[in-house]
Steps between C-alpha positions, in 0.01 A plus 500: 500500500604864459506558880221762469135459591280499183349839598836672512615325195189618316572858611851483355387345176245593248160342585440491123789240472299276724184506286600196303583312823835386386716745691300429824543132437879552464508706821302241687721226371805680619654555153489882509784662702449859615846542666344518843623240741392413853782489746488307822785504751528224767489634855619172643586129452296200619702231684313177514569122508336457163766456226318345203156423363329246718660639815256787559142430616211557269406800717727652769219524757464112484847444658653598829848560345682810612680727248714804543457826305821704468419858445768677306693761688374782284148419615555418868341825621174384333475233774437754776201369711455189285509275813172661607335275243431137550443437134648651181427487129804398311525566122783329323624404152481142395830534314510141386150489357409447139352836376366361169229273657145628494327186631555285798339195676485552873612205713215256575253665261586327171337795323702762294439868572644825364780609734293803606247260651766286674779552756771363280844656525529463119350818369577799278608705801597243769423708806465284822261607778493359845358594832775406744524481880769734631682294764786737582722774375872527551637817339423469128408131518136386546419140586157412353272197452282450199722555196519264198796668333838349398820597679636824343165616368489886469264678736307782328307644801362449844173641632325465829202255484186646663224249547224774482629612168659195341252224597171483308215331696299267288 
C-alpha cells in the first residue's frame, strides 16, 4: 500500500483519475507508491523463552510464562509511574511473520478466515497486541506475564490497561 489512507490519497491525486476504478484498484492492491512511508521506532526489546515457532503459546494470556521487556535507555523516562498499573497493553512487531499472507486458519477451527478476522501473527502489518500482567519493574526492565512474542521481538509501545475503558461488557 502507499502508506496513506484512501481519503488522503484521494486529496493528493485527481479524483477524476479514479473514475475508471483502475487507479483505486492499484492503490488498494499496494502497487501505487506515493513516496510516503510510515516509520516505527522500537522503544524496547522483548526477552522471552520463546525462540522459534511452536515455542510460543497460541495466546499469551493462556500461559503463565514470565517475560522481560527491556525499555531502551532513550525511553526510560517514559516509564515514570508505570508500576502503578497492574496490567499493560503491549504493542510489538512480529518481525518473523510472513507479511504476504492474507488468510489464516485459527488453531482448532479448521476454517480459513481473512487475517483481519483472525489473530494470526501472519498479516500485512504484523503488529502484536497483548494485555500483560506487570509483575515488577527494575529500572528500565519490566517483568510481565501474558506475552506470546519471540525473544528479541521489537516493542513498539506500552499503554496502561484500564478495565473501565478497555473491557467491553457483552
